mmJSON file of the N, C-alpha and C atoms, coordinates in Angstrom:
{"data_MODEL":{"atom_site":{
"group_PDB":["ATOM","ATOM","ATOM","ATOM","ATOM","ATOM","ATOM","ATOM","ATOM","ATOM","ATOM","ATOM","ATOM","ATOM","ATOM","ATOM","ATOM","ATOM","ATOM","ATOM","ATOM","ATOM","ATOM","ATOM","ATOM","ATOM","ATOM","ATOM","ATOM","ATOM","ATOM","ATOM","ATOM","ATOM","ATOM","ATOM","ATOM","ATOM","ATOM","ATOM","ATOM","ATOM","ATOM","ATOM","ATOM","ATOM","ATOM","ATOM","ATOM","ATOM","ATOM","ATOM","ATOM","ATOM","ATOM","ATOM","ATOM","ATOM","ATOM","ATOM","ATOM","ATOM","ATOM","ATOM","ATOM","ATOM","ATOM","ATOM","ATOM","ATOM","ATOM","ATOM","ATOM","ATOM","ATOM","ATOM","ATOM","ATOM","ATOM","ATOM","ATOM","ATOM","ATOM","ATOM","ATOM","ATOM","ATOM","ATOM","ATOM","ATOM","ATOM","ATOM","ATOM","ATOM","ATOM","ATOM","ATOM","ATOM","ATOM","ATOM","ATOM","ATOM","ATOM","ATOM","ATOM","ATOM","ATOM","ATOM","ATOM","ATOM","ATOM","ATOM","ATOM","ATOM","ATOM","ATOM","ATOM","ATOM","ATOM","ATOM","ATOM","ATOM","ATOM","ATOM","ATOM","ATOM","ATOM","ATOM","ATOM","ATOM","ATOM","ATOM"],
"id":[1,2,3,4,5,6,7,8,9,10,11,12,13,14,15,16,17,18,19,20,21,22,23,24,25,26,27,28,29,30,31,32,33,34,35,36,37,38,39,40,41,42,43,44,45,46,47,48,49,50,51,52,53,54,55,56,57,58,59,60,61,62,63,64,65,66,67,68,69,70,71,72,73,74,75,76,77,78,79,80,81,82,83,84,85,86,87,88,89,90,91,92,93,94,95,96,97,98,99,100,101,102,103,104,105,106,107,108,109,110,111,112,113,114,115,116,117,118,119,120,121,122,123,124,125,126,127,128,129,130,131,132],
"type_symbol":["N","C","C","N","C","C","N","C","C","N","C","C","N","C","C","N","C","C","N","C","C","N","C","C","N","C","C","N","C","C","N","C","C","N","C","C","N","C","C","N","C","C","N","C","C","N","C","C","N","C","C","N","C","C","N","C","C","N","C","C","N","C","C","N","C","C","N","C","C","N","C","C","N","C","C","N","C","C","N","C","C","N","C","C","N","C","C","N","C","C","N","C","C","N","C","C","N","C","C","N","C","C","N","C","C","N","C","C","N","C","C","N","C","C","N","C","C","N","C","C","N","C","C","N","C","C","N","C","C","N","C","C"],
"label_atom_id":["N","CA","C","N","CA","C","N","CA","C","N","CA","C","N","CA","C","N","CA","C","N","CA","C","N","CA","C","N","CA","C","N","CA","C","N","CA","C","N","CA","C","N","CA","C","N","CA","C","N","CA","C","N","CA","C","N","CA","C","N","CA","C","N","CA","C","N","CA","C","N","CA","C","N","CA","C","N","CA","C","N","CA","C","N","CA","C","N","CA","C","N","CA","C","N","CA","C","N","CA","C","N","CA","C","N","CA","C","N","CA","C","N","CA","C","N","CA","C","N","CA","C","N","CA","C","N","CA","C","N","CA","C","N","CA","C","N","CA","C","N","CA","C","N","CA","C","N","CA","C","N","CA","C"],
"label_alt_id":[null,null,null,null,null,null,null,null,null,null,null,null,null,null,null,null,null,null,null,null,null,null,null,null,null,null,null,null,null,null,null,null,null,null,null,null,null,null,null,null,null,null,null,null,null,null,null,null,null,null,null,null,null,null,null,null,null,null,null,null,null,null,null,null,null,null,null,null,null,null,null,null,null,null,null,null,null,null,null,null,null,null,null,null,null,null,null,null,null,null,null,null,null,null,null,null,null,null,null,null,null,null,null,null,null,null,null,null,null,null,null,null,null,null,null,null,null,null,null,null,null,null,null,null,null,null,null,null,null,null,null,null],
"label_comp_id":["TRP","TRP","TRP","LEU","LEU","LEU","LYS","LYS","LYS","GLU","GLU","GLU","ASN","ASN","ASN","PRO","PRO","PRO","ALA","ALA","ALA","ALA","ALA","ALA","ALA","ALA","ALA","LYS","LYS","LYS","GLU","GLU","GLU","ILE","ILE","ILE","GLU","GLU","GLU","LYS","LYS","LYS","LYS","LYS","LYS","VAL","VAL","VAL","ARG","ARG","ARG","GLU","GLU","GLU","LEU","LEU","LEU","LEU","LEU","LEU","LEU","LEU","LEU","ASN","ASN","ASN","ASN","ASN","ASN","GLN","GLN","GLN","ASP","ASP","ASP","ALA","ALA","ALA","LYS","LYS","LYS","PRO","PRO","PRO","ASP","ASP","ASP","PHE","PHE","PHE","VAL","VAL","VAL","VAL","VAL","VAL","ASP","ASP","ASP","GLY","GLY","GLY","ASN","ASN","ASN","ASP","ASP","ASP","ALA","ALA","ALA","GLU","GLU","GLU","GLU","GLU","GLU","THR","THR","THR","GLU","GLU","GLU","GLN","GLN","GLN","ASP","ASP","ASP","PHE","PHE","PHE"],
"label_asym_id":["A","A","A","A","A","A","A","A","A","A","A","A","A","A","A","A","A","A","A","A","A","A","A","A","A","A","A","A","A","A","A","A","A","A","A","A","A","A","A","A","A","A","A","A","A","A","A","A","A","A","A","A","A","A","A","A","A","A","A","A","A","A","A","A","A","A","A","A","A","A","A","A","A","A","A","A","A","A","A","A","A","A","A","A","A","A","A","A","A","A","A","A","A","A","A","A","A","A","A","A","A","A","A","A","A","A","A","A","A","A","A","A","A","A","A","A","A","A","A","A","A","A","A","A","A","A","A","A","A","A","A","A"],
"label_entity_id":["1","1","1","1","1","1","1","1","1","1","1","1","1","1","1","1","1","1","1","1","1","1","1","1","1","1","1","1","1","1","1","1","1","1","1","1","1","1","1","1","1","1","1","1","1","1","1","1","1","1","1","1","1","1","1","1","1","1","1","1","1","1","1","1","1","1","1","1","1","1","1","1","1","1","1","1","1","1","1","1","1","1","1","1","1","1","1","1","1","1","1","1","1","1","1","1","1","1","1","1","1","1","1","1","1","1","1","1","1","1","1","1","1","1","1","1","1","1","1","1","1","1","1","1","1","1","1","1","1","1","1","1"],
"label_seq_id":[1,1,1,2,2,2,3,3,3,4,4,4,5,5,5,6,6,6,7,7,7,8,8,8,9,9,9,10,10,10,11,11,11,12,12,12,13,13,13,14,14,14,15,15,15,16,16,16,17,17,17,18,18,18,19,19,19,20,20,20,21,21,21,22,22,22,23,23,23,24,24,24,25,25,25,26,26,26,27,27,27,28,28,28,29,29,29,30,30,30,31,31,31,32,32,32,33,33,33,34,34,34,35,35,35,36,36,36,37,37,37,38,38,38,39,39,39,40,40,40,41,41,41,42,42,42,43,43,43,44,44,44],
"pdbx_PDB_ins_code":[null,null,null,null,null,null,null,null,null,null,null,null,null,null,null,null,null,null,null,null,null,null,null,null,null,null,null,null,null,null,null,null,null,null,null,null,null,null,null,null,null,null,null,null,null,null,null,null,null,null,null,null,null,null,null,null,null,null,null,null,null,null,null,null,null,null,null,null,null,null,null,null,null,null,null,null,null,null,null,null,null,null,null,null,null,null,null,null,null,null,null,null,null,null,null,null,null,null,null,null,null,null,null,null,null,null,null,null,null,null,null,null,null,null,null,null,null,null,null,null,null,null,null,null,null,null,null,null,null,null,null,null],
"Cartn_x":[118.765,120.009,119.8,118.81,118.792,118.833,118.175,117.647,119.336,120.02,121.261,122.291,121.609,122.793,121.836,121.567,120.183,121.118,122.211,123.146,123.07,123.433,123.453,122.086,120.894,119.263,118.913,119.458,119.332,120.084,120.96,122.047,121.412,120.792,119.96,118.883,118.108,116.636,116.747,118.173,118.399,118.653,119.693,119.605,118.217,117.682,116.54,115.676,115.226,114.563,115.118,116.559,117.116,116.827,116.83,116.288,115.349,113.942,112.819,112.775,112.908,113.238,113.337,114.76,115.207,114.704,113.931,112.865,111.1,110.817,109.205,108.671,109.288,108.444,108.291,109.057,108.896,108.376,107.369,106.959,107.932,107.716,108.86,108.397,109.378,109.063,108.448,108.677,108.802,108.206,107.227,106.898,107.515,108.571,109.042,108.054,108.435,107.627,108.062,108.148,109.007,109.159,108.212,108.646,109.759,108.91,110.02,111.336,111.067,113.088,113.555,112.882,113.76,114.275,113.529,113.751,115.103,114.773,115.917,116.833,117.334,118.608,119.177,118.778,118.815,120.661,120.154,120.988,122.423,122.149,123.966,124.992],
"Cartn_y":[-130.245,-130.692,-132.057,-133.228,-134.193,-134.54,-133.698,-134.347,-134.255,-133.691,-133.874,-135.156,-135.243,-136.05,-137.203,-138.227,-139.302,-140.441,-140.561,-141.461,-140.796,-139.773,-139.192,-139.052,-139.074,-138.758,-140.031,-141.207,-142.515,-142.914,-142.558,-143.1,-141.921,-140.621,-139.945,-140.472,-140.832,-142.21,-143.445,-144.252,-145.34,-144.542,-143.99,-143.686,-143.549,-142.348,-141.825,-143.212,-144.093,-145.144,-146.023,-146.088,-146.725,-146.383,-145.283,-144.224,-144.93,-144.48,-144.771,-146.01,-147.113,-148.476,-148.871,-147.963,-148.041,-147.085,-146.576,-145.737,-146.007,-147.16,-147.141,-146.68,-146.872,-146.644,-145.191,-144.327,-142.763,-142.102,-141.231,-140.639,-139.72,-139.331,-138.187,-136.624,-136.112,-134.84,-133.624,-134.406,-133.683,-134.865,-134.385,-135.164,-134.727,-136.079,-135.82,-135.301,-134.126,-133.404,-133.383,-133.953,-133.969,-132.469,-131.715,-129.994,-129.531,-130.26,-129.436,-129.972,-131.371,-131.815,-131.087,-130.931,-130.334,-128.735,-128.257,-127.12,-127.094,-127.932,-128.44,-128.233,-129.072,-129.789,-128.514,-127.816,-126.668,-125.92,-126.284,-125.496,-126.47,-127.827,-128.318,-128.048],
"Cartn_z":[61.808,62.325,62.407,62.326,62.592,61.012,60.091,59.182,58.436,58.918,57.907,58.725,59.896,60.556,60.946,60.068,60.403,61.374,60.966,61.988,63.87,63.694,65.132,65.822,65.036,65.503,65.672,64.875,65.43,66.77,67.115,68.249,70.036,69.508,70.611,70.45,69.78,69.744,70.863,70.094,70.859,72.633,73.097,74.116,75.019,74.405,74.895,74.962,74.086,74.648,75.541,75.427,76.617,77.966,78.089,79.194,79.699,78.645,78.91,79.524,78.846,79.64,80.725,81.314,82.179,83.452,83.023,83.911,84.162,83.744,83.226,84.593,85.302,86.633,86.864,86.295,86.477,85.849,85.508,84.926,84.32,83.294,82.689,82.661,82.796,82.803,81.895,80.985,79.389,78.189,77.092,76.285,75.008,74.317,73.224,71.745,71.701,70.26,68.871,68.178,66.664,66.79,66.549,66.359,66.98,68.191,69.469,69.456,69.373,69.132,68.194,67.177,65.792,66.632,67.41,67.586,69.039,69.362,70.29,70.017,68.789,68.691,67.754,67.461,67.219,68.163,69.355,70.239,70.416,69.56,70.078,69.398],
"occupancy":[1.0,1.0,1.0,1.0,1.0,1.0,1.0,1.0,1.0,1.0,1.0,1.0,1.0,1.0,1.0,1.0,1.0,1.0,1.0,1.0,1.0,1.0,1.0,1.0,1.0,1.0,1.0,1.0,1.0,1.0,1.0,1.0,1.0,1.0,1.0,1.0,1.0,1.0,1.0,1.0,1.0,1.0,1.0,1.0,1.0,1.0,1.0,1.0,1.0,1.0,1.0,1.0,1.0,1.0,1.0,1.0,1.0,1.0,1.0,1.0,1.0,1.0,1.0,1.0,1.0,1.0,1.0,1.0,1.0,1.0,1.0,1.0,1.0,1.0,1.0,1.0,1.0,1.0,1.0,1.0,1.0,1.0,1.0,1.0,1.0,1.0,1.0,1.0,1.0,1.0,1.0,1.0,1.0,1.0,1.0,1.0,1.0,1.0,1.0,1.0,1.0,1.0,1.0,1.0,1.0,1.0,1.0,1.0,1.0,1.0,1.0,1.0,1.0,1.0,1.0,1.0,1.0,1.0,1.0,1.0,1.0,1.0,1.0,1.0,1.0,1.0,1.0,1.0,1.0,1.0,1.0,1.0],
"B_iso_or_equiv":[0.0,0.0,0.0,0.0,0.0,0.0,0.0,0.0,0.0,0.0,0.0,0.0,0.0,0.0,0.0,0.0,0.0,0.0,0.0,0.0,0.0,0.0,0.0,0.0,0.0,0.0,0.0,0.0,0.0,0.0,0.0,0.0,0.0,0.0,0.0,0.0,0.0,0.0,0.0,0.0,0.0,0.0,0.0,0.0,0.0,0.0,0.0,0.0,0.0,0.0,0.0,0.0,0.0,0.0,0.0,0.0,0.0,0.0,0.0,0.0,0.0,0.0,0.0,0.0,0.0,0.0,0.0,0.0,0.0,0.0,0.0,0.0,0.0,0.0,0.0,0.0,0.0,0.0,0.0,0.0,0.0,0.0,0.0,0.0,0.0,0.0,0.0,0.0,0.0,0.0,0.0,0.0,0.0,0.0,0.0,0.0,0.0,0.0,0.0,0.0,0.0,0.0,0.0,0.0,0.0,0.0,0.0,0.0,0.0,0.0,0.0,0.0,0.0,0.0,0.0,0.0,0.0,0.0,0.0,0.0,0.0,0.0,0.0,0.0,0.0,0.0,0.0,0.0,0.0,0.0,0.0,0.0],
"pdbx_formal_charge":[null,null,null,null,null,null,null,null,null,null,null,null,null,null,null,null,null,null,null,null,null,null,null,null,null,null,null,null,null,null,null,null,null,null,null,null,null,null,null,null,null,null,null,null,null,null,null,null,null,null,null,null,null,null,null,null,null,null,null,null,null,null,null,null,null,null,null,null,null,null,null,null,null,null,null,null,null,null,null,null,null,null,null,null,null,null,null,null,null,null,null,null,null,null,null,null,null,null,null,null,null,null,null,null,null,null,null,null,null,null,null,null,null,null,null,null,null,null,null,null,null,null,null,null,null,null,null,null,null,null,null,null],
"auth_seq_id":[1,1,1,2,2,2,3,3,3,4,4,4,5,5,5,6,6,6,7,7,7,8,8,8,9,9,9,10,10,10,11,11,11,12,12,12,13,13,13,14,14,14,15,15,15,16,16,16,17,17,17,18,18,18,19,19,19,20,20,20,21,21,21,22,22,22,23,23,23,24,24,24,25,25,25,26,26,26,27,27,27,28,28,28,29,29,29,30,30,30,31,31,31,32,32,32,33,33,33,34,34,34,35,35,35,36,36,36,37,37,37,38,38,38,39,39,39,40,40,40,41,41,41,42,42,42,43,43,43,44,44,44],
"auth_comp_id":["TRP","TRP","TRP","LEU","LEU","LEU","LYS","LYS","LYS","GLU","GLU","GLU","ASN","ASN","ASN","PRO","PRO","PRO","ALA","ALA","ALA","ALA","ALA","ALA","ALA","ALA","ALA","LYS","LYS","LYS","GLU","GLU","GLU","ILE","ILE","ILE","GLU","GLU","GLU","LYS","LYS","LYS","LYS","LYS","LYS","VAL","VAL","VAL","ARG","ARG","ARG","GLU","GLU","GLU","LEU","LEU","LEU","LEU","LEU","LEU","LEU","LEU","LEU","ASN","ASN","ASN","ASN","ASN","ASN","GLN","GLN","GLN","ASP","ASP","ASP","ALA","ALA","ALA","LYS","LYS","LYS","PRO","PRO","PRO","ASP","ASP","ASP","PHE","PHE","PHE","VAL","VAL","VAL","VAL","VAL","VAL","ASP","ASP","ASP","GLY","GLY","GLY","ASN","ASN","ASN","ASP","ASP","ASP","ALA","ALA","ALA","GLU","GLU","GLU","GLU","GLU","GLU","THR","THR","THR","GLU","GLU","GLU","GLN","GLN","GLN","ASP","ASP","ASP","PHE","PHE","PHE"],
"auth_asym_id":["A","A","A","A","A","A","A","A","A","A","A","A","A","A","A","A","A","A","A","A","A","A","A","A","A","A","A","A","A","A","A","A","A","A","A","A","A","A","A","A","A","A","A","A","A","A","A","A","A","A","A","A","A","A","A","A","A","A","A","A","A","A","A","A","A","A","A","A","A","A","A","A","A","A","A","A","A","A","A","A","A","A","A","A","A","A","A","A","A","A","A","A","A","A","A","A","A","A","A","A","A","A","A","A","A","A","A","A","A","A","A","A","A","A","A","A","A","A","A","A","A","A","A","A","A","A","A","A","A","A","A","A"],
"auth_atom_id":["N","CA","C","N","CA","C","N","CA","C","N","CA","C","N","CA","C","N","CA","C","N","CA","C","N","CA","C","N","CA","C","N","CA","C","N","CA","C","N","CA","C","N","CA","C","N","CA","C","N","CA","C","N","CA","C","N","CA","C","N","CA","C","N","CA","C","N","CA","C","N","CA","C","N","CA","C","N","CA","C","N","CA","C","N","CA","C","N","CA","C","N","CA","C","N","CA","C","N","CA","C","N","CA","C","N","CA","C","N","CA","C","N","CA","C","N","CA","C","N","CA","C","N","CA","C","N","CA","C","N","CA","C","N","CA","C","N","CA","C","N","CA","C","N","CA","C","N","CA","C","N","CA","C"],
"pdbx_PDB_model_num":[1,1,1,1,1,1,1,1,1,1,1,1,1,1,1,1,1,1,1,1,1,1,1,1,1,1,1,1,1,1,1,1,1,1,1,1,1,1,1,1,1,1,1,1,1,1,1,1,1,1,1,1,1,1,1,1,1,1,1,1,1,1,1,1,1,1,1,1,1,1,1,1,1,1,1,1,1,1,1,1,1,1,1,1,1,1,1,1,1,1,1,1,1,1,1,1,1,1,1,1,1,1,1,1,1,1,1,1,1,1,1,1,1,1,1,1,1,1,1,1,1,1,1,1,1,1,1,1,1,1,1,1]
}}}
């Protein structure tokens, strides 16, 4: 999905980065892995 929509992928990545920057003190409950991300995006 992301490979077919690079613009959307960049928007998602930008929002994720902003969230991480805003929550640097908080430990994320998940680790973004390329393979897992591709599988998850299929649900959209």
